[in-house]
C-alpha positions in Angstrom: 127.8 49.6 104.8 125.0 50.7 107.5 128.1 52.5 109.3 128.7 54.3 106.2 125.2 54.9 105.6 125.1 56.8 109.4 127.8 58.8 108.7 126.0 59.8 105.5 122.9 60.9 107.0 124.7 62.7 109.8 126.9 64.6 107.6 123.7 65.4 105.4 121.9 66.4 108.4 124.7 68.9 109.5 124.6 70.4 106.1 120.8 70.8 106.0 121.2 72.4 109.5 123.8 74.9 108.6 122.2 75.8 105.4 118.9 76.6 107.2 121.0 78.5 109.7 123.0 80.7 107.5 119.7 81.1 105.2 117.8 82.6 108.5 120.6 84.9 109.1 120.9 86.0 105.4 117.4 87.2 105.3 116.9 88.2 109.1 115.4 91.6 110.1 116.7 94.5 112.1 116.3 94.0 115.6 113.3 96.0 117.1 115.9 97.9 119.6 117.6 99.4 116.8 114.5 101.0 115.2 115.9 104.3 117.3 118.8 104.6 115.1 116.7 105.3 112.0 116.0 108.7 110.7 111.9 109.3 111.8 109.2 110.3 109.6 107.8 113.8 110.1 104.0 113.5 111.3 101.5 114.7 108.9 100.1 118.0 109.4 97.3 120.2 108.3 98.2 121.6 104.7 100.1 118.4 103.7 98.8 116.8 100.3 99.5 113.0 100.6 99.4 111.0 97.5 99.7 107.1 98.1 100.1 105.1 95.1 99.5 100.9 95.4 99.8 98.4 93.0 96.7 96.3 94.1 93.9 96.5 96.4 95.6 96.2 100.2 98.8 97.4 99.3 97.7 101.0 100.6 96.8 99.8 103.9 99.4 97.4 104.6 102.1 100.1 104.0 100.6 103.3 104.8 97.4 102.4 106.8 98.4 104.2 110.0 100.0 107.1 108.0 96.8 107.7 106.4 94.6 107.6 109.3 97.1 109.9 111.3 97.1 112.2 108.6 93.5 112.8 108.1 93.1 113.3 112.0 95.8 116.2 111.4 93.9 118.0 108.8 96.0 116.9 105.7 94.7 115.9 102.6 94.8 112.4 101.3 94.2 110.7 97.9 95.1 107.0 97.2 95.8 105.8 93.6 95.2 101.9 93.0 96.9 101.1 89.8 95.5 97.6 89.3 92.3 96.0 90.8 94.2 92.9 91.9 92.0 90.8 89.2 94.5 88.3 89.0 94.1 86.5 92.1 93.4 82.8 90.8 93.1 81.3 94.2 90.7 84.2 95.5 88.4 84.0 92.2 88.4 80.0 92.7 87.1 80.2 96.1 84.8 83.2 95.6 83.0 81.8 92.4 83.5 78.2 93.2 85.1 77.6 89.8 88.3 75.5 89.3 88.8 77.4 86.3 87.9 81.1 86.5 86.8 82.7 83.5 87.3 86.4 82.6 84.1 87.7 83.9 84.9 86.0 87.3 88.2 88.0 87.1 86.6 91.3 86.4 84.0 90.5 89.2 87.0 89.8 91.6 88.5 93.1 90.6 85.2 95.1 91.7 85.2 93.0 94.7 88.7 93.9 95.7 87.8 97.7 94.8 85.0 97.5 97.4 87.3 95.8 100.0 90.0 99.1 99.6 86.8 101.4 99.9 85.9 99.7 103.0 89.2 99.5 104.6 90.1 103.0 103.7 86.6 104.2 105.2 87.6 102.5 108.2 90.9 104.8 108.4 88.7 107.8 107.4 89.2 108.2 104.1 86.1 109.4 101.6 85.3 107.2 98.6 85.9 110.3 96.4 89.7 110.3 97.5 90.5 106.9 96.3 91.2 106.5 92.3 91.2 103.5 90.7 93.2 103.2 87.2 92.2 99.9 86.1 95.4 98.4 84.9 96.2 94.9 84.5 97.0 92.8 87.4 100.6 91.0 87.2 101.1 92.8 83.9 102.9 96.1 85.1 106.6 95.1 84.5 105.9 94.3 81.0 104.4 97.5 80.4 107.5 99.3 81.3 109.3 97.5 78.3 107.5 95.4 75.8 104.0 97.0 76.1 105.3 100.7 76.5 103.4 101.4 73.3 101.8 98.2 72.3 98.8 97.3 74.8 99.2 94.2 77.0 96.7 91.7 76.9 95.8 90.4 80.4 96.1 86.8 80.9 93.3 86.8 83.5 90.8 89.3 82.0 91.6 88.5 78.6 91.2 92.5 77.6 94.0 95.0 76.5 92.0 98.0 77.9 90.1 98.5 81.3 86.9 96.9 81.4 85.9 98.9 84.5 83.1 101.6 84.5 85.0 103.6 87.2 88.4 103.7 85.8 90.3 106.9 86.1 90.4 106.8 82.4 87.6 105.0 80.8 88.6 102.0 78.5 92.1 103.0 79.2 94.6 101.2 77.0 97.0 98.6 78.6 100.3 100.2 78.0 103.3 101.8 79.9 102.7 105.4 78.1 99.2 105.2 79.2 99.8 104.3 82.6 102.4 107.3 83.0 100.4 109.9 81.7 97.5 108.8 84.1 99.7 109.2 87.0 101.2 112.2 85.2 97.9 114.2 85.0 96.9 113.3 88.7 100.3 114.3 90.2 99.9 117.6 88.2 96.3 118.2 89.4 97.0 117.4 92.9 100.4 118.6 93.4 101.5 116.4 96.5 103.9 117.3 99.1 104.2 113.7 100.1 104.1 110.7 97.8 104.2 107.1 99.0 104.7 104.1 96.4 106.2 100.6 96.6 109.9 100.0 96.9 111.8 98.9 93.9 113.4 96.3 96.3 109.9 94.5 96.5 110.0 90.8 95.1 106.4 91.4 93.5 107.0 92.6 89.8 103.9 94.8 90.0 105.2 96.6 93.0 108.7 97.4 91.3 107.1 98.7 88.3 105.1 101.0 90.4 108.2 102.5 91.7 109.4 103.1 88.3 106.0 104.6 87.1 105.8 106.9 90.0 109.5 108.2 89.4 108.6 108.8 85.8 105.3 110.5 86.7 107.2 112.9 89.2 109.8 113.7 86.7 109.0 117.3 86.3 107.4 117.9 89.9 109.1 119.8 92.8 108.7 120.3 96.3 107.8 117.0 97.4 109.3 114.1 99.6 108.9 110.5 98.4 108.7 107.4 100.4 108.8 103.9 99.5 107.1 101.1 101.4 107.8 97.4 101.4 105.3 94.8 101.2 106.7 91.5 99.7 110.3 90.2 100.9 111.6 86.9 102.4 110.7 86.8 106.2 109.2 90.3 106.1 107.2 91.3 107.9 108.3 89.3 110.8 106.7 88.0 112.9 103.4 87.3 110.6 100.2 87.2 112.1 98.5 89.6 114.8 101.4 91.0 116.7 100.0 94.3 117.7 102.6 95.0 120.2 105.5 94.5 118.0 107.5 96.7 115.7 108.0 96.3 112.0 111.7 96.2 111.0 113.4 96.1 107.6 115.4 93.2 106.4 119.1 93.5 107.3 119.9 92.5 103.8 118.3 95.8 102.5 120.1 97.9 105.0 123.2 100.0 103.4 124.4 103.5 103.3 122.7 104.2 100.3 119.6 102.5 101.2 118.1 104.9 104.2 115.2 103.6 106.0 112.8 105.7 108.1 110.4 104.7 111.0 106.9 106.1 112.0 105.6 105.2 115.0 101.7 104.5 115.7 99.8 104.9 119.0 97.7 101.7 120.1 94.5 103.4 118.8 95.8 103.6 115.2 97.2 99.9 115.3 93.9 98.4 116.2 92.0 100.7 113.4 94.8 99.5 111.1 94.2 95.9 112.1 90.5 96.4 111.4 91.1 97.9 107.9 93.3 95.0 106.9 90.4 92.6 108.2 88.1 94.1 105.3 90.3 92.3 102.6 88.4 89.0 103.3 88.7 87.7 99.5 92.5 87.4 100.4 92.1 85.4 103.5 91.4 81.9 101.5 94.8 81.7 101.5 96.0 81.4 105.2 99.5 82.4 104.2 98.7 85.5 102.8 96.4 86.2 105.7 99.0 85.5 107.9 101.2 88.0 105.8 98.8 90.7 105.9 98.1 90.9 109.7 101.8 91.1 110.2 101.9 94.6 108.9 99.5 95.9 111.8 102.3 96.6 114.2 103.2 99.7 116.2 104.8 101.3 113.6 105.4 101.6 109.6 108.9 102.0 107.9 109.7 103.2 104.6 112.7 103.8 102.6 114.4 106.0 99.9 114.5 103.2 96.9 
């Protein structure tokens, strides 16, 4: 009986090891040396009008922070649109307000706090507060606004409201519908006429990020003469390695590389990498979660990568 048990345990251990090996291989990233084979993103220059669209405060710095800094140095115009205020962070709200069951006021306060963090982070990268636009839509509600709540307002499970409670929203008291979000983005794009647009990727594992990719493309429907790049934030084993790794490069997940999905690379000098790390450090409300903190600092590397999806 004991002999059978030993064989069973050995077999189980082998299965677990093999499963772990194949899982890691399935989600591994492109080796750093292979970055030379990726297309290179054109450096920003004077005359460019760059628009960065972020689902939550911090996404803009994680995905595009280095390019934003380099664009401002080059004399380009940069505007950042932040779709939600990231007010659905239960862990952050609990830690900040010492309330195990945060209420709607706590979440709204968190939204303002996260706005201030983005303003401070982007100031570190040289962007003026007047070039940051907060739309005030609901955290974790964007995907439903693409379908079920296109015309019928979505009610936030955190702030308990169906329209923006934020005094500085692009459209005051905007109702939480997909139609309104598309109109807001379309209006901004029509006025600004960006030549380069960055938005989160449809391959991202966060529903809000996938929705922002879709809303961005809807808003760009009637625009011409622009280049659109997507950046990835949430994916298994990405970025890798996590934590502060200023001498390493960011590489895309191999699973997301194919002939139709084209990745591009943009290298950053050491000063830009350090400034990006400093900007990421401004999002202190997120650092109460050590795993999230490690993930965020993992984006401060010697390059940024973008895709066409």
